[in-house]
N, C-alpha and C positions, 0 to 999 in steps of 0.2 A: 764322463758321460759319452754315449755313442755319438752325439752330435759333433764332438770334437775329433772323433776318430774316423768319421765317414767322409768320403769325397762325393760331391754331387757329380752325376754322370751326364754326359751329353746323350741325346737320343741314339746316336750311332753306337756309343759305348754300351748303352743300355741294351740295344739289340744284340750286340755281341755277347754281353753278359748272359742274356737269356738263351742264346744259341748254344753256348758252352754247357749250360746246365741242362738244356734239352738233350744235348748229345750224350751227356753222362747218363741220363735217364734211358735213352735208347740202347746204349751199350749194356746197361744193367738188365733191362727187360729181356734182351736177347739171351741172357745166360740164366734166367729164372727157370727152375726145373726141379729135378729130383732132390737136390740138396736142400731146397727150401721146403719141399714136401716132407722130407725126413725130419726137419727141424720142427715144424708145427705138429707133426704126429708125436714127437717126443714131448712137446709142451702139453698136449692133450693127455698123454699118459702120466706126466708129472702131476698135473692137476688132479686127475682121477685117483692115483695111488696115494698122493699126499692127503687128500680129503678122507680116503678110507682109513689111513693110518691115524689121522687126527680124530675122527669120530670114534674109532676103536679105543683110543686112549681116553677120550672123554667118557665113554661108557664104562671103561675100567675104573676111572676115577670116581664115577658115581657109585660103583660097587664098593670101592675102598672107603668111600665116605660113609657107607652103612657100617662097615667094620670099625671105622674111626669112632662113630657114635656109640658103638658097642664096647669101646675100650680095648680093641685088639692091639697088641703091641706093634705089629709090623704094618699097621694101617697108616704109618707116617708117609708111606709112598703116595698117599692121596694128593698132596700138594704138588710134588714134581710131576706126577702123571697128568694132573689137570692142567698145570701151566704149559707143559710140552704139548698137550692136545690142543689147547687154545691157540698157542703160537703156530702150530702146524696148520690148523684150520684157517687162521688168519692169512698165513702164507699162501695156502691153496686158493683162497678167495681173491687175494691180490693178483696172483698169477693168472687166474681165470679172467679177472676183470681187465687187467692191463695188457698182458702179452697175448692172450687168446681172444677174449670178447672184443675189445676195442679194435684190434687189428683185423680180425675176421669181418667185423661189421663194416670196415672200410673196403671190403672186397679184395683184400690182398691175396686171398687164396681161392677166389672164384674159378681161376683157370684150372684148378685140380678137378672140378666137376664132382666134388664130394658134398652131398647134401648136408652132412654134419657141420660143415664149416662154410656154408654159403652166406655171403654177406647180406643178402636180402631176406633171409629167413632165420638166421641165428638169434637165439634169445639167451641173454646172459643172466648171471646169478645175482642181480641186484633188483631193487624195487622199481627202477626206471625201465620203461619199455625200450627195446632196441629200435622200434619204429620212430618214437619221438627223438631218440638220440641221432638217428640218421638225418633228421631234419635240423635239429638245433646244432649238432656238431658237424656232421659230414657236409651238410649244405651251408648253413648260415655261417658257422665259425670258420670253416676252411675257405669259403668264398670271400667273406668279408673280414678277414682276420684283423682284429684291432681297429676296425673302422667304427668310430663313435656313432651310435644310433642305428647301426646295422648288426654289429657283433654283440649278441646278448651276453657273451662270456666276459665282457669287460665289467668286472665287479658283480656279475650275476644279479644285477638289479638291487644289490644289498650294500655294496662297498664302493667307496670312492678311492681308487687306487692311482689314478692319474690326475694331475692338476687341471687338465682340460675338462674334466667332468665338473659340472656345476655343483658347488657346495650347498648343502642343506644342513640345518641343525641336527637332523637325525644321525648324520655321520659322526657326531661326537662320540657315540656309543659303539662305533664300528669295531674297535678292538675286541670288545666282548662279543659282538655279532659274529666276527670272524672265527672265534674259538667255537662257538655253538655251530656255525656252519661247517667247520671241519669235522666235528663229531657226528654230524648228521648229513654228510655230504651227498650220499646216495639219494636222500630224500629231496634235497635241493635240485639235483639233476632230474629226479622223477617229475617234479612239478614245473620245471623250467618252461616247457612248451605249452603249459596251460595258460600262460599270460594272465596270472591272477591280478596284476596291476590294471589291465584293461577292464576286467570285471569290476574291480574296486572303484574305478573312475567312471563306471557306467557306459563303457565302450563295448561291452559284451554282455549279453543277457544271461540270466541264470540258466536258461535252457541250453544255450550254446556251451556254457561252461560244463554243464552236466554231460553233454554229449562228448566233449573232449576228454572229460575226466574218467569216463567209464573204463576204457582199457587200462588206464593207469591204476585205478582203484582195484581192478581185477588182478593186476600184476602185484600190487602191494599186498593184497590179501593172500595170494599164493606164497609169496616170500615169507610173510609173517607166520603163516600156518606151518610151512616147512621148517623154519628155523626155531620157532618158539612154541610149537605145539607137537608136531609129528615126531621129530627127533628126541626132544625131551620126554615125550610120552613113552618112547621105546625103553627108557630107563626105569619105567615104573615108579615106585615110591622114591627113587633116588634121582628124580628128574632135574632137580635144581642145579647140580654141577654142569649138566649138559646144556641147560638153558643159558646159564651164565657164560659158558664157554662159547656158545654161538654169539652171545651179545658182545663179548670181548673181541672175537674174530671179526665181526662186522664193523666194530669200532676201529680196529686196526686198519682194515681196508679203507674205511672212510677217511681217516686222517692221512694215510699214506697217499691215496689218490689225490686228495686235496693239495698236499704239499707238492707232488710232482706236477700237477696241472698248473698250479699257481706259479711255480718256478718257470714254467714254459713260456709265459707271456707277461709277467708282472715284475720282472727284475728292474734294477735301476736303469739299464740301457735299453729296455724295451720301449717302443714308441707306439702312440696311437695316431690315427689319421682321420681327416675330415671326409665326409661323403663324396666331396668333389673329386677326390683322388682317383676314383675308379672310372671317371668319364674318359672314354677312349683309352683305357688302360691296355698297354701292350704286354706281351708275354714277359719281357725283361722287367718291366715296371712291376708286374705281379710278383715275380721272384724277389725283387728288391723290397717290396712291402712285406712279404713273408719273412724275409731275413731280418729286417729292422724291427719287426713285431714279435720275434721269437727268441728264445734263450735255451741253450743246452746245459746239461749237467755232466760233469766229469765223474768218474768212479769205476770204470772198468766193466767187465763182463756181467758181474752180478747186478750192478746198478742198471745195466742195459736190460737184462731179462726182467727184473722185478719192477721196472718202470714201464714195461711194454715197449722198450726202446724209445720212450719219450724223453729219455736222457739226450736223444738226438732230435729235439723238437724242430730244429731248423730243417733237417733232412726230411722229417716227417711232413712238414708243411710244404716242402718242395715236391715230395713224391708220396702222397698219402696212400696210394694203392699199390705200391711196391712192397713186397714182404719186408717187415721191419728189421729182420735179422741182417739185412743188407746195409742198414744205415751206417754202422760203424765203419765199414770199408769205404762207403761212398763219401763219408765225412772228410776223409783225407783229401780227396779231390775238390770237394765243395770248399774246403778251407783255403786251398790253393787258389781257386778261382776268385774267392772273395778278396784275398790278399792282392791279386793282380789288379783288381779294379778298385782298390782302396776302400774296401768295405769291412767294417768291424764284425768279426765272428764272435758272437756273444756266448761265452762258455765259462764255467767255474764250478767249484765243488758244491755239493748240496748245502752244507752250512753257509757258504758264502752267498749262494743264490737265494736261499730261503731267508737268510738274514736281510737281504735287500727287500724282499717281498714284505717281511714283517715291518721293516722301517717305513715302507710306502703306506702300509695300512695305518700305522701310527701317525705319520706325518700328514697324510691327506685327510685324516679325520678333522683337521682344522683347515681354515681357509688358506689357499695357496694359489700362486699365479703360474700360468703355463710358461714353459721354458721355450727359448728360441731354438729352432731345429734347423739342421742343414737340409735344404730342399732335395727331393729325390732326383730331380732332373734339371739340367741347365740347358739353355738354348745352344744350338750349334754355334761354334765360333765363326765370326765373319771371315770370309776369305781375304787374304792379304792383297792389298792393291797392287796392280801391275806396275812395273817400273815404267817411267816415261820414256 
């Protein structure tokens, strides 16, 4: 457990810890430029051309499906064409969601002055509005990372993942709830900021809920019409393969996003914190909280790209507005800084990290007690007495 691997820091050490990480940020920001612009433009092109190729294959599979129904011998190509189209479309949706949308909405490319990738106006290809995401994710989650009662991402109001969360009988079914949540993850993200629990307990009126829900319902309607009406309709009487291809692609994106996000903060070594910890929180203290509440995933370049570089969740929480393609190189120095100050740098393979998440979901469905943790900060040592 991380508690056994972390050393509590004195206020002076904590200040130095923060200064070193701030210095890394300053050096990186000074070099951001054309290299990063080329990278994000390649990502935009990859999303666009992969989606075009995927939808072309799905339309082709729809036509082949008609031939298959007519008994044409070479219509066996229907299945490989449809599978490839669905997989490519899922890949395009993952790339747009993770490496493009998530990072653009953080404002990582606002310095380019390109309205196409402006963090305040970008709208991504999921049922959730980017405006709600900027509040629930960019503000609340990144400001109050893993603080109980302030970070709504801790279990998303559905799951008990840490022993510090109060147990309720409902959590006994959370292994099943977790599977359903993974399959419909974009819908959970869409309604997260509506605070349905407040309405359910009478703390929000129906009129207030309707006002908050209007933009969300409009976005949901647009996405449903695009994926399950417009594109299938273009295939005419062979609409079904296209509709099912879109359904599979959205499901792929939901499950993959769920896995990556849950690995980022809910592994065995990730910690949660009480509200009191942010009182007079220093810069170094903030960095330390982000470190102890976050987890990385190993896997190399493809893992980095397809996770939106959330494989470097620690670096992302340290520097959310720096272009994410820089995180891999920054991670080398971040790891060195953590080692110098006796702090555990939480990383592991995807199977290892998600296995820990799955175990948490299963274990904390039942009553459990909070663990003892190493404090974040120690008092300064008393000066040695002067010799007589």
